[in-house]
LOTIMI-909056 format. One record per residue (C-alpha): x, y negated, z; residue in one letter. Coordinates in steps of 0.5 Angstrom, whole numbers, padded with zeros to 4 digits, always signed. Layout:
! LOTIMI-909056
XYZA...
***
This chain:
! LOTIMI-909056
-0261-0197-0114N-0256-0192-0112S-0258-0193-0104E-0265-0190-0106N-0262-0184-0108L-0259-0178-0104Y-0256-0171-0106L-0259-0164-0106D-0256-0158-0107F-0257-0150-0108V-0251-0147-0106L-0249-0139-0106P-0248-0136-0100D-0240-0137-0100S-0241-0144-0100I-0243-0150-0095T-0243-0157-0095V-0238-0160-0090A-0239-0167-0092E-0244-0171-0095N-0244-0179-0094N-0249-0180-0099G-0248-0186-0105F-0244-0192-0104K-0243-0197-0109D-0246-0192-0114G-0241-0187-0112R-0242-0180-0108A-0236-0176-0105T-0238-0169-0103V-0234-0164-0099K-0235-0156-0099F-0232-0151-0095N-0232-0144-0098S-0233-0137-0094G-0230-0130-0095N-0235-0127-0100N-0232-0131-0106L-0235-0129-0112K-0232-0131-0119Q-0238-0134-0123G-0242-0137-0118S-0245-0144-0119S-0247-0150-0115V-0254-0154-0117L-0254-0161-0116V-0260-0165-0116Y-0260-0173-0115V-0267-0175-0112R-0271-0181-0110D-0271-0182-0102K-0278-0183-0102L-0282-0179-0107S-0276-0173-0108G-0277-0174-0115E-0271-0171-0119I-0267-0176-0123K-0261-0172-0125Y-0259-0165-0124S-0253-0161-0126E-0250-0154-0126C-0243-0154-0124L-0239-0147-0125D-0235-0145-0119V-0228-0143-0120S-0224-0140-0114Y-0216-0140-0114L-0211-0136-0110E-0207-0140-0105D-0201-0139-0110V-0202-0138-0118T-0197-0137-0123C-0196-0138-0131E-0191-0134-0134S-0188-0135-0141K-0181-0134-0145G-0176-0139-0145R-0170-0139-0150Y-0163-0139-0146F-0157-0139-0150R-0153-0135-0155N-0159-0130-0157G-0161-0129-0149R-0168-0130-0146W-0171-0132-0139Q-0178-0131-0137V-0180-0138-0134E-0185-0137-0128V-0189-0143-0126T-0191-0143-0119L-0197-0147-0116R-0199-0149-0109N-0207-0150-0109N-0207-0151-0102K-0209-0159-0100N-0205-0159-0094T-0200-0154-0093K-0193-0152-0096N-0192-0145-0098V-0186-0140-0098S-0185-0133-0100G-0182-0129-0106V-0183-0127-0113V-0181-0121-0117H-0183-0118-0124I-0186-0111-0123K-0186-0109-0130E-0182-0108-0135P-0178-0104-0130A-0172-0107-0133E-0173-0113-0128F-0171-0112-0121D-0169-0118-0118T-0173-0122-0113A-0173-0129-0112I-0175-0133-0106E-0178-0140-0106F-0179-0144-0100S-0184-0150-0098N-0187-0152-0105I-0191-0158-0103P-0199-0158-0103A-0202-0158-0110N-0194-0158-0112G-0191-0153-0117Y-0184-0150-0117K-0181-0146-0123K-0177-0140-0123L-0172-0136-0128Y-0171-0129-0129F-0166-0127-0134N-0169-0122-0139V-0165-0116-0141A-0162-0115-0148E-0167-0109-0150N-0173-0113-0148L-0172-0119-0153N-0178-0118-0157D-0184-0122-0160A-0189-0120-0155K-0187-0116-0148V-0192-0115-0142P-0190-0118-0136I-0193-0117-0129S-0191-0122-0124V-0192-0120-0116F-0192-0126-0111I-0192-0125-0103E-0193-0131-0099T-0190-0132-0092D-0197-0132-0089D-0198-0125-0092G-0202-0127-0098K-0201-0122-0104K-0202-0124-0112V-0201-0121-0118E-0201-0124-0125S-0201-0120-0132K-0199-0123-0138K-0196-0122-0145D-0190-0126-0146V-0187-0128-0153Y-0180-0128-0154M-0179-0131-0161T-0177-0138-0163A-0178-0142-0169F-0171-0143-0172S-0168-0149-0176Q-0165-0148-0182I-0160-0153-0186H-0161-0150-0193K-0168-0150-0197E-0169-0143-0199P-0171-0141-0206Q-0178-0138-0206I-0178-0133-0211D-0180-0126-0207G-0173-0124-0206K-0170-0125-0199I-0163-0126-0199E-0158-0125-0194K-0157-0131-0190G-0163-0135-0194E-0166-0135-0187Y-0164-0135-0180N-0166-0128-0177E-0164-0129-0170S-0171-0129-0168F-0175-0124-0171A-0183-0123-0170I-0184-0115-0170N-0191-0113-0171L-0191-0106-0170E-0194-0104-0164Y-0200-0100-0162Q-0202-0106-0157N-0202-0111-0163Q-0207-0107-0167V-0214-0109-0168Q-0220-0105-0171Q-0215-0100-0174I-0218-0094-0171T-0213-0089-0175D-0207-0093-0175W-0201-0088-0176R-0195-0092-0174G-0190-0097-0177K-0191-0093-0184N-0198-0094-0185D-0197-0102-0183L-0192-0106-0180S-0188-0112-0181G-0182-0116-0179I-0183-0124-0180F-0178-0130-0179Y-0180-0137-0178A-0176-0142-0180N-0176-0150-0181Y-0173-0156-0183D-0175-0163-0182K-0180-0163-0188D-0182-0156-0188F-0185-0149-0184F-0182-0143-0187Y-0185-0136-0186L-0181-0130-0189S-0184-0123-0188A-0182-0116-0190I-0188-0112-0189V-0189-0104-0190T-0195-0102-0192D-0197-0095-0195D-0203-0097-0199V-0203-0104-0202E-0209-0107-0204S-0211-0113-0208D-0218-0112-0209Y-0223-0115-0204D-0229-0110-0204V-0235-0114-0208G-0231-0118-0212G-0231-0124-0207L-0223-0125-0208E-0222-0127-0201R-0215-0127-0199V-0216-0125-0192W-0220-0119-0194A-0214-0116-0198C-0207-0114-0196D-0205-0121-0193S-0202-0125-0188I-0206-0130-0184Q-0202-0136-0180L-0205-0142-0176A-0202-0147-0171F-0206-0151-0166T-0205-0158-0163N-0207-0156-0156Q-0208-0149-0153R-0215-0150-0151T-0222-0148-0154K-0223-0155-0156E-0216-0155-0160G-0216-0157-0167K-0213-0151-0172R-0210-0151-0178T-0210-0144-0181E-0208-0140-0188Y-0208-0134-0191S-0203-0131-0196F-0204-0125-0200G-0204-0122-0207I-0211-0122-0210V-0212-0119-0217N-0205-0118-0218G-0204-0126-0217E-0201-0129-0211P-0206-0134-0207R-0207-0137-0201F-0213-0140-0198T-0214-0146-0192R-0219-0144-0187H-0219-0150-0183S-0215-0156-0182F-0213-0160-0176M-0215-0167-0179V-0222-0164-0182V-0228-0165-0177E-0231-0158-0177T-0236-0160-0172S-0240-0164-0177I-0245-0159-0181V-0242-0158-0188A-0236-0161-0187A-0231-0160-0193T-0223-0160-0193D-0222-0165-0199N-0215-0165-0198H-0210-0163-0203G-0205-0157-0202Y-0199-0161-0205D-0192-0158-0203G-0195-0151-0201I-0191-0145-0204K-0191-0138-0204T-0188-0132-0207A-0190-0125-0206I-0187-0119-0209V-0189-0111-0208R-0184-0106-0208D-0189-0100-0209E-0183-0095-0209E-0181-0096-0202N-0188-0099-0200K-0185-0106-0198K-0188-0112-0199T-0184-0119-0199Y-0187-0125-0197Y-0184-0132-0197E-0188-0138-0195I-0187-0146-0195K-0191-0151-0192I-0190-0158-0191P-0191-0160-0184W-0196-0165-0186V-0200-0160-0189Q-0200-0157-0182I-0201-0163-0178Y-0204-0167-0183G-0199-0172-0181K-0191-0173-0182E-0188-0170-0176I-0181-0169-0173E-0181-0162-0171P-0174-0163-0168K-0177-0167-0163N-0182-0161-0161Y-0180-0157-0155K-0186-0152-0157N-0191-0151-0162M-0197-0147-0161N-0198-0141-0166F-0202-0135-0168S-0200-0130-0174L-0203-0123-0176L-0202-0118-0182L-0209-0116-0185N-0209-0108-0188D-0214-0106-0194N-0213-0099-0197D-0218-0100-0202G-0224-0099-0199K-0224-0106-0195G-0221-0109-0190R-0219-0104-0184R-0217-0109-0179G-0210-0112-0177W-0204-0113-0173I-0203-0119-0169E-0198-0123-0165L-0203-0126-0161C-0211-0126-0161S-0212-0133-0163G-0214-0132-0171I-0218-0126-0170G-0223-0129-0165V-0222-0137-0167K-0220-0139-0160D-0214-0144-0160P-0213-0142-0152E-0210-0135-0154L-0205-0138-0159F-0198-0136-0157A-0193-0142-0155E-0187-0141-0159I-0180-0145-0157P-0177-0149-0163V-0170-0148-0163V-0165-0153-0166K
***
């Protein structure tokens, strides 16, 4: 009987109870006030106690997240004719008041436009669009957004914005390790060639050490990935003879159904092992990985790859073809997707084991779908 229960709290210094009318019809609503000494990582301990004995019937620890009056989310948005925009979504986190102010992008310096916003309603949002200079059209651009509200609040948000896309093709390419002109739509390159993309390779010597240019295409049945990789030392041997694809020079790619830590992933590795092109599926969206000893008993029908090494020019050519059903576990209509959640990396092994990798984003390396890139699907 909830009428015999009451709520008790252990609160951080910055929070007080503003309203607590107890239980009614089995439910209780409590309102809190926050002070000025706000600290991320605080928590509220909630106890449900018996009114007569004080006995704890239930307890829970609630993590507290503090939001600025205005927050923003930035992402790349394909505009038209090869041009991109940065889409900034402003959210008013106030419960009762509208918010107005100005937004501008401080970094990169090529952005020099301020956009005013007015009267975003309480708990509402507004989208603003900044045109991207042609020289910034790249797979990954660090963006710094600065917001100043009319009441003097200042908020800065830094994020990597991805300006690449999955582009549709209308003729199926030949998967033979020869990337012919016109075979793929090369409008949206993914360039893995920058120092801030390098992970765990402490002595990376630049593009000629390891780098790659990738093109991601699709049709109604398949996802295609082609790549021209520059690698000064090619190694197809996994130290210890374990024949793990990812431990050799290789590509790993992954999709997730949602960009949250709970999202389900499909992940593949493609590479040459002991002289032969191979691939491995590490996870599949339709396999319940939370079950101990769960195994992937699904087949690999329709997956095809060709990998050719040009030792003289230190290039490796990849062509990969994967049916959508081998990614999502079901038939899909890719043209109906506005975006897909994707991660990509390029592994390096110079003969002494895996050195590290160069990545588009951190989703694969740390197995966290929340960190995947949101990639537009362009028709």
